[in-house]
C-alpha positions in Angstrom: 116.7 57.2 65.2 115.8 54.1 63.5 112.1 52.7 64.0 114.0 49.3 64.8 114.4 48.0 68.2 118.4 47.4 68.2 119.2 48.9 71.3 120.4 46.8 73.8 120.7 47.2 77.8 122.5 44.4 79.3 122.6 44.5 83.3 124.4 42.0 85.6 121.4 40.7 87.9 122.6 41.4 91.5 126.2 41.8 90.8 128.2 41.9 93.4 126.3 39.3 95.8 125.9 37.1 92.4 129.7 36.9 92.1 130.1 36.1 95.8 127.7 33.2 95.2 130.0 32.1 92.2 132.9 32.1 94.3 131.3 30.2 97.2 128.7 27.7 96.1 127.8 27.1 99.8 126.1 30.5 99.4 124.1 30.0 96.4 120.0 30.2 96.7 120.9 31.7 100.3 120.4 35.4 101.5 123.8 37.1 101.7 124.4 40.8 101.7 128.1 42.2 100.8 129.1 44.6 103.6 128.8 44.7 107.1 127.6 48.0 108.8 126.0 49.0 105.6 124.5 46.5 103.1 126.7 47.4 100.1 124.6 44.7 97.7 122.2 42.2 98.3 121.3 38.6 96.8 117.6 38.4 95.2 117.3 35.6 98.1 117.9 38.7 100.8 115.8 41.1 98.6 112.7 39.3 99.1 113.0 40.2 102.5 113.4 43.5 102.1 116.9 44.1 102.4 118.4 46.7 99.9 121.9 48.3 99.1 122.5 51.4 101.4 120.6 49.9 104.1 122.1 49.5 107.8 123.6 46.0 108.5 121.5 45.9 111.7 118.2 46.9 110.1 118.7 44.2 107.3 119.2 41.8 110.0 116.1 42.7 111.5 114.1 41.9 108.2 116.4 38.8 107.5 117.6 37.0 110.9 119.5 34.7 108.6 121.0 37.0 106.3 124.9 36.2 105.9 127.3 39.0 105.5 130.1 38.6 103.3 133.1 41.0 103.1 133.9 41.1 99.0 136.2 40.2 96.4 136.9 43.5 94.5 139.6 42.3 92.2 136.9 39.4 91.1 134.1 42.3 90.4 136.4 44.2 88.2 137.9 41.1 86.4 134.3 39.6 85.9 132.4 43.4 85.2 135.6 43.6 82.3 134.8 40.0 81.1 131.0 40.4 80.6 131.8 43.8 79.0 134.0 42.2 76.6 131.2 39.8 75.6 129.0 42.3 74.6 131.5 44.0 72.5 132.1 41.0 70.6 128.7 41.5 68.9 129.0 45.3 68.0 131.8 48.0 68.5 128.9 50.7 69.6 129.0 49.6 73.4 128.4 52.4 76.1 129.4 51.5 79.5 127.4 52.8 82.3 129.0 51.0 85.2 131.0 47.8 86.4 127.9 45.9 85.7 125.7 47.6 82.8 126.2 48.9 79.1 124.3 50.0 76.4 124.8 48.4 72.9 123.6 49.3 69.3 123.5 46.0 67.4 121.8 47.8 64.3 123.5 46.3 61.2 124.9 43.2 63.0 122.3 41.0 61.6 124.0 39.1 58.9 126.9 38.3 61.3 124.7 37.4 64.5 121.4 37.5 63.7 118.5 39.4 64.9 118.6 41.8 68.1 116.2 39.0 70.0 119.0 36.2 68.7 122.1 38.4 69.7 120.6 39.1 73.1 120.0 35.2 73.7 123.5 34.6 72.6 125.0 37.2 75.0 122.9 35.7 77.9 124.1 32.0 77.3 127.9 32.9 77.1 127.7 34.9 80.3 126.2 32.1 81.8 128.5 29.5 80.3 131.9 31.6 80.3 131.4 33.8 83.4 128.6 31.8 85.5 126.9 35.0 85.9 122.8 35.9 85.3 122.7 38.7 83.1 119.2 40.4 82.3 118.7 42.3 78.8 116.4 44.6 77.5 116.1 45.4 73.7 114.0 48.3 72.5 113.8 51.4 69.9 115.6 53.9 72.4 118.0 53.8 75.3 115.7 54.5 77.8 112.9 52.0 76.8 115.7 49.2 76.3 117.1 50.1 80.0 113.3 49.8 81.5 112.8 46.1 79.5 115.9 45.1 81.4 114.6 46.1 84.5 111.3 44.3 83.8 113.5 41.2 82.5 114.9 40.5 85.8 116.1 38.5 87.2 117.9 36.7 84.9 115.7 37.2 81.6 115.1 38.9 78.2 112.7 41.1 77.2 112.0 43.1 73.5 109.9 45.4 73.0 108.1 45.6 69.7 107.9 49.5 68.6 104.6 49.0 67.5 103.4 48.1 71.3 106.2 50.4 73.0 103.7 52.6 74.5 101.2 49.9 75.6 104.4 48.0 77.4 105.5 51.7 78.6 102.2 52.9 80.4 101.1 50.0 82.2 104.5 50.1 84.2 105.1 51.7 87.4 106.1 55.4 87.5 109.4 54.7 89.7 111.0 52.6 86.5 111.4 56.3 84.6 114.6 57.8 84.8 114.6 60.9 87.2 111.8 59.3 89.4 113.5 58.7 93.2 111.5 57.8 96.1 110.4 61.5 96.8 109.2 62.0 93.4 107.3 58.7 93.5 105.9 59.7 96.8 105.1 63.1 95.6 103.2 61.5 92.2 101.4 59.0 94.4 99.9 62.0 96.3 97.8 63.1 93.5 97.0 59.4 92.1 99.9 59.0 89.5 101.2 55.6 90.1 102.0 54.5 86.4 104.1 55.8 83.5 100.7 56.0 81.4 99.1 58.3 84.0 102.1 60.6 84.5 102.1 60.7 80.4 98.8 62.4 80.4 99.1 64.3 83.2 98.9 68.2 82.2 102.2 69.9 82.0 101.5 72.5 84.3 100.2 70.2 86.8 103.5 67.9 86.8 105.6 71.0 86.6 103.9 72.3 89.9 104.8 69.1 91.3 108.6 68.1 90.2 109.3 71.3 88.3 109.4 72.5 85.1 112.9 71.2 83.7 112.2 67.6 85.4 108.2 67.5 84.2 109.6 68.5 80.6 112.1 65.3 80.7 109.6 62.8 82.3 106.6 63.7 79.8 109.2 63.1 77.0 110.5 59.5 78.6 106.9 58.6 79.5 106.1 58.9 75.5 109.5 57.4 74.7 111.0 60.2 73.4 114.4 59.9 73.9 117.0 60.6 70.9 120.2 59.7 72.6 122.5 57.5 70.8 125.2 55.3 72.1 128.2 57.4 72.9 131.2 55.0 72.9 134.4 57.4 73.4 132.7 60.5 74.6 135.0 62.4 77.3 133.0 62.6 80.7 131.5 66.2 81.4 131.2 65.7 85.2 132.6 63.3 87.9 131.2 61.9 91.1 131.2 59.9 94.1 128.7 59.0 96.8 128.7 57.5 100.2 125.8 55.6 101.7 125.8 56.1 105.5 122.6 53.9 106.7 121.3 56.3 109.4 123.7 58.8 110.7 123.3 62.3 113.1 123.6 64.8 110.4 126.6 66.3 112.2 129.9 67.9 111.3 131.6 65.2 113.1 129.9 62.7 110.4 129.8 64.8 107.2 133.1 66.4 107.3 135.4 63.1 107.1 132.7 61.8 104.8 132.8 64.7 102.4 136.6 64.9 102.5 136.8 61.5 101.8 134.7 61.7 98.6 136.7 65.3 97.9 139.8 63.2 97.9 138.3 60.2 95.6 137.2 62.7 92.9 140.0 65.6 93.2 142.7 62.5 92.8 140.7 61.4 89.5 140.6 65.0 87.9 143.9 65.5 88.5 145.3 62.5 86.9 143.0 63.4 83.7 143.9 67.1 84.0 140.3 68.0 83.7 139.4 70.7 86.9 135.5 71.6 87.1 133.8 74.8 87.6 130.5 73.6 89.1 130.4 72.1 92.7 127.3 69.8 93.5 126.3 68.1 96.4 123.3 65.8 97.4 122.2 65.0 101.0 119.3 62.2 101.4 117.5 62.3 104.8 116.1 59.3 106.7 112.9 59.6 104.8 114.9 59.2 101.4 113.8 62.5 100.4 117.0 64.2 98.6 118.1 68.0 98.5 121.0 69.2 96.0 122.7 72.6 96.0 125.6 73.7 93.9 127.9 76.5 93.2 129.8 77.3 90.1 133.1 79.1 90.5 135.1 82.0 88.8 137.5 79.3 87.8 137.7 75.5 87.4 139.5 73.6 90.3 140.6 70.1 91.4 142.5 70.4 94.4 141.0 68.0 96.9 140.9 71.0 100.2 138.9 73.2 97.9 136.5 70.6 96.9 136.3 69.6 100.5 135.6 72.8 101.9 133.1 74.3 99.5 131.2 70.7 99.8 131.0 71.4 103.5 129.7 75.0 103.2 126.9 73.1 101.0 125.8 70.7 103.2 125.8 73.1 106.0 123.5 75.4 103.7 121.5 72.1 103.0 121.1 71.3 106.8 120.4 75.0 107.7 117.4 74.9 105.4 116.4 71.6 106.6 116.5 72.0 110.5 114.0 69.7 111.2 116.1 66.6 109.6 118.3 65.2 112.3 119.5 62.2 110.2 121.1 61.7 107.1 121.6 58.5 104.8 123.7 59.5 102.2 126.1 62.4 101.0 127.3 63.1 97.5 129.4 65.0 95.7 130.1 65.7 91.6 132.1 68.3 89.8 130.7 69.2 86.4 131.6 71.5 83.5 134.9 69.6 83.4 137.7 71.8 81.6 139.3 70.4 78.1 142.2 72.6 78.4 142.9 74.0 81.8 144.7 77.1 82.4 145.5 78.4 85.8 145.3 82.5 85.6 147.9 83.6 88.8 146.2 86.3 90.7 147.8 89.1 93.1 147.6 88.6 96.6 144.5 90.8 97.1 143.0 89.6 100.4 139.9 88.1 98.7 137.5 86.3 101.0 137.5 83.0 99.0 141.4 83.2 98.1 141.9 79.5 99.4 139.4 78.6 96.6 140.9 80.2 94.0 143.7 77.9 92.3 145.7 81.2 91.0 145.9 82.7 94.1 149.3 81.9 96.4 147.4 79.8 98.7 146.0 78.1 95.9 149.1 77.3 94.3 150.5 75.9 97.5 147.4 73.5 97.9 148.1 72.2 94.2 151.7 71.7 95.0 150.4 69.4 98.0 148.2 67.8 95.9 150.5 66.9 93.3 152.9 65.5 96.2 150.4 63.3 97.5 149.1 61.7 94.3 153.3 61.1 93.4 153.5 59.3 96.9 150.2 57.4 96.4 151.0 56.2 92.9 154.2 54.8 94.4 153.0 53.2 97.9 149.6 53.0 97.7 146.6 55.0 98.2 146.8 54.6 102.1 150.3 55.9 102.3 149.1 59.2 103.1 145.8 60.9 104.3 144.3 64.4 104.6 144.0 65.7 108.1 140.2 66.0 108.6 139.9 61.9 107.8 141.4 61.7 110.9 138.0 62.5 112.5 136.3 59.3 111.4 136.8 56.4 109.7 134.2 55.2 106.7 134.7 51.2 107.9 131.4 50.4 106.7 132.3 51.0 103.0 135.7 49.6 101.8 137.8 51.8 99.5 137.7 49.0 96.9 134.2 49.2 97.0 133.9 53.0 96.5 136.0 53.2 93.8 134.4 50.3 91.6 131.0 52.5 92.8 132.6 55.7 91.1 131.2 56.7 87.8 132.0 59.1 85.4 128.8 61.0 85.3 
């Protein structure tokens, strides 16, 4: 990796809320939230009152009584997100999109055309503001991780360049939650032993950190705390996993809640995997409780799958195992499913009807084949008549009205 600060991270500020304020000038400067039953996104004016994405709408109104909810313009989000990425790509072909509203770019070698990385960052911010009417924060550093942190420090609507000669002095004074991999539960665990800043984590003995967060995460966090991040911008790499999640606010940990959510998530993921002919071997779920503590479970299968019913049923089994292991937890705030180890060239091995207990989860079995045919039929109907033309039976148990399908589609990432 070059010793120069040429890695750029561009992140549109409070993107969904900013778009709503752009479309309706009467909302500018006022606390707004996209959503209703659940806050999908909040403006900076709302965040000042403690309103956050994933928060129940009722709680948001308690914190900010004059908060205004808007339904969301999802076509505009996609159009403006694409346009902002196009501005970034005008300066370098090395652009890696992370989501609809953020991307990495490596501007090494672009100085003769566009000036220094600082000048490029300023130009991107100016053009996004002038051409699209949106605020965007930019961080520039020697590594991906530090560039992303710099853009967070730059918010709202700012630019931060981290000099390689001063990067540890910059990094070590920052709060530990800015490190990738430090969520609310890990942050609380570290705070219990007095680790508040990234510098304090950097100097924590390896054995003690591993005891707090596990060996794998501990090694990763220590490397990032010393700005050891060899990753480069990947412009066309095929995804190795796909996932989706649903913020629930605060819901009872009961099958009447979890089952329709898991089927909805499995339906989204399965459709995407089948469209790309990339079934996956490993299925994972994540359950976040009311106190923001999250627990994950996963299973690796004998054959890769992409069938919606298989994904949903396996996810249900994993979530049941999580809840059984934590009987004291009665409320959940988020459910997520991801499929990893995606197959590049899938081949289905047909199986004899041996009466195996997991036959329904084997693509080569008679039942697995029937499920695959049903999925393909549904995909064709939806391609022609739209997503809402057909639904899987378990989805009739509950409606996910709090999170519109359009927002869910935008938010799903190839992980």
